[in-house]
Steps between C-alpha positions, in 0.01 A plus 500: 500500500344455842636837613323661205172329581531601865566861404196505269285353777614768743418767241148360459451492877619861528259604226208332677600659830525849356153467345331383822680762708428789263128416474447482878432788739748348746823694540809314618739655752810298585668581832856380526833568670864433441550394861295302749390639835388841375134449599366419155219262600387729781474798267335292226221386732449853631501651151225250415301615801527869408397421141205295625393789726473710185261246351753314285459125468848362566665161463843432651720233345752377758783422261780490757615148413569295811446792738131574448352664810207716397251248638667557837462876474129459422469228766334249268563138398427463128384156395692521175812679377574589141732198490192279545355654186824457306507133606141452379354440846240780492330760281615860467203620706624284790824695539325837547490500879281732704722710728219618723566854376240649268616511135827307558568145377825308546669256264716325757836332460667249731774585745799268476369342178731445205351479151732360235614778267481268201129450571438865580614645166223736380246342737502795740444759228230281344323485835516878541355534151207277596432695819503826304272347235235440769451878480383495861758723665599861452856434614718190530793553737786255450730466801821349360792350683812706556789493256521431128404133467341366181157492664532865609602597148200312360262705715679825413445430130122518544457871564655843475361584844793386715558628852845441648504520877825584676644658812790739548724210606807495268460130413131553419589792272767293326248224436227735381746657255573152359124454465474839330770405248322177411158664462641782285592247230135434414288759679466877481447577867515384861310630802715531811367494859708528818403310814629575854585849376393792718508790256347519152794710385750224586350264245477782248871583532607135473276449195671796331838344579392169349384681185840671468682172556289334231585777252868484593500127430323560169184307573196551277471880488123479451460296816330689785533437874192656660494558874154433646559547872626372833371326813646575843601233747272470804485242777125464450553356151700206634248446780212498249685244291557270797129524582420417136333834442543768235676808633305732268184382675637498854701822464259680271594853609873442548775635275598169327139446387479853361831450322391171346172660390709754306689212337168341399366829364815547292471146366140546394597814309797339326406140416393402148 
């Protein structure tokens, strides 16, 4: 009986979310990875910067549970995190932190903080729905944690605009394929971006191999893996990060910034 009531409640919540999301101008892009350490948060913050430079109003949701670090990359100390809102300690406006970068707001998490999964059920997606319903932003970037946890899956459910970030490392490719398999069960496509990858063609070739492997393993034949670009490794990126600066601002004319700009351009053409 209670299971039935719970299922009906979830259906009602999903219906309310879909209405608020569909009626808002805000487009959601979820950036995720099968494996940690692939530079996801660094690229998310720099994607936000390139979008903002094009006049887009951007919010970043730091949804990396327990390992939130975007406030460090922007060198700010938010007064409230989204957990404070979920606990009823502030209003939704209070969690929209000014990053000091024009057109970019941050919804911060807490590093090292554990939020009970029993309390978190549907709360994260409800919060995203409320942020979207503000109709204030052109794009909401969600930076998930690595892996396939229940919270990551909850954020992936919210949009068809999912970017999987990987490297050419064999373990990273194994993990991104596991992510691909999971997403193919409910979605029709996945955008794939390669970090620390010198040549555009390298990512293109590996993406083709992943497509063939998916077909060989009889995954959803309508599911598309779309390659959107690569970013080269450069020492200046790590130095910018340590200085709490955005590499696309500090290395504006360098190859990695040009490559990430291509990724952003492809995203803007492809997202719903």
